[in-house]
C-alpha positions as CSV (number, residue, x, y, z in Angstrom):
1,X,31.3,-130.6,143.3
2,X,27.9,-131.3,141.9
3,X,26.2,-134.6,142.3
4,X,26.1,-134.9,138.5
5,X,29.9,-134.7,138.1
6,X,30.4,-137.0,141.1
7,X,28.0,-139.6,139.5
8,X,29.9,-139.2,136.2
9,X,33.2,-139.9,137.9
10,X,31.8,-142.9,139.7
11,X,30.4,-144.3,136.4
12,X,33.8,-143.8,134.7
13,X,35.5,-145.6,137.5
14,X,33.1,-148.5,137.3
15,X,33.6,-148.5,133.5
16,X,37.4,-148.6,133.8
17,X,37.2,-151.4,136.3
18,X,34.9,-153.5,134.0
19,X,37.1,-152.8,131.0
20,X,40.2,-153.8,132.9
21,X,38.6,-157.0,134.0
22,X,37.6,-157.9,130.5
23,X,40.7,-156.9,128.5
24,X,42.9,-158.7,131.0
25,X,40.8,-161.9,130.9
26,X,41.8,-165.0,128.8
27,X,38.8,-164.3,126.4
28,X,40.3,-161.0,125.3
29,X,43.9,-162.2,124.8
30,X,45.6,-163.2,121.6
31,X,49.1,-164.7,121.2
32,X,50.3,-161.8,119.1
33,X,48.8,-159.1,121.2
34,X,51.3,-158.2,123.9
35,X,49.3,-155.5,125.6
36,X,52.0,-153.0,125.0
37,X,52.2,-149.5,123.4
38,X,55.2,-147.6,122.4
39,X,55.8,-144.6,124.6
40,X,56.3,-142.4,121.5
41,X,52.9,-143.5,120.1
42,X,50.9,-142.4,123.2
43,X,50.3,-138.8,122.2
44,X,49.2,-139.9,118.7
45,X,46.8,-142.4,120.1
46,X,45.3,-140.1,122.7
47,X,44.7,-137.2,120.2
48,X,43.5,-139.2,117.2
49,X,40.0,-138.1,116.1
50,X,38.6,-138.8,112.7
51,X,35.2,-137.1,113.4
52,X,36.1,-134.2,111.1
53,X,35.8,-136.5,108.1
54,X,32.9,-138.6,109.3
55,X,30.4,-136.9,107.0
56,X,32.6,-137.5,104.0
57,X,32.9,-141.3,104.6
58,X,29.6,-142.1,106.1
59,X,27.1,-141.4,103.3
60,X,25.6,-144.9,103.5
61,X,22.7,-145.8,105.8
62,X,24.1,-146.0,109.4
63,X,23.0,-147.9,112.4
64,X,24.3,-146.5,115.8
65,X,23.9,-148.7,118.9
66,X,24.8,-147.4,122.3
67,X,24.2,-148.4,125.9
68,X,22.0,-146.0,127.9
69,X,24.5,-146.1,130.8
70,X,27.7,-146.1,128.6
71,X,30.2,-143.5,129.6
72,X,31.0,-143.3,125.9
73,X,27.5,-142.6,124.7
74,X,28.5,-139.1,123.8
75,X,30.6,-140.5,120.9
76,X,27.4,-141.9,119.4
77,X,25.5,-138.6,119.9
78,X,28.4,-136.7,118.3
79,X,28.6,-139.0,115.3
80,X,24.8,-138.9,114.9
81,X,25.0,-135.1,114.6
82,X,28.1,-135.1,112.3
83,X,26.5,-137.4,109.8
84,X,23.2,-135.6,109.8
85,X,21.2,-138.2,111.6
86,X,21.7,-142.0,111.6
87,X,19.3,-144.1,109.6
88,X,18.6,-145.9,112.9
89,X,19.8,-145.2,116.4
90,X,19.3,-147.7,119.1
91,X,19.9,-146.9,122.8
92,X,19.9,-150.2,124.8
93,X,18.3,-149.7,128.2
94,X,20.7,-150.0,131.1
95,X,23.5,-151.0,128.7
96,X,27.1,-150.1,129.2
97,X,30.1,-150.1,126.8
98,X,31.5,-153.3,128.3
99,X,28.1,-155.1,128.0
100,X,28.6,-155.0,124.2
101,X,32.2,-156.2,124.4
102,X,32.0,-158.8,127.2
103,X,28.5,-160.1,127.0
104,X,27.9,-162.3,124.0
105,X,24.1,-162.1,124.1
106,X,23.8,-158.4,124.5
107,X,22.7,-157.8,120.9
108,X,20.0,-160.4,121.3
109,X,18.2,-157.7,123.4
110,X,17.6,-155.6,120.2
């Protein structure tokens, strides 16, 4: 196993731990959100991808913001290529996906 794939796995594990801590916190809860998913829906949710129509619907100027350390940064890179280049793309130094979700002041860094 290369150190790169090992580091990627470790980042993903940390990201999952942070996401779990946030999404199960009182701040992320809502009375009508039961934190449940129908078993029959799971394959549809896991395979959903609208990227094949991104260039059709994203004709307007676009701002992409991603964290430098976000495990999900590849989504921003892929979308940027699909729409032919964002109007503006901001990579927040040391930022992770959960920073944008859980830290209220994260966008103040921009």
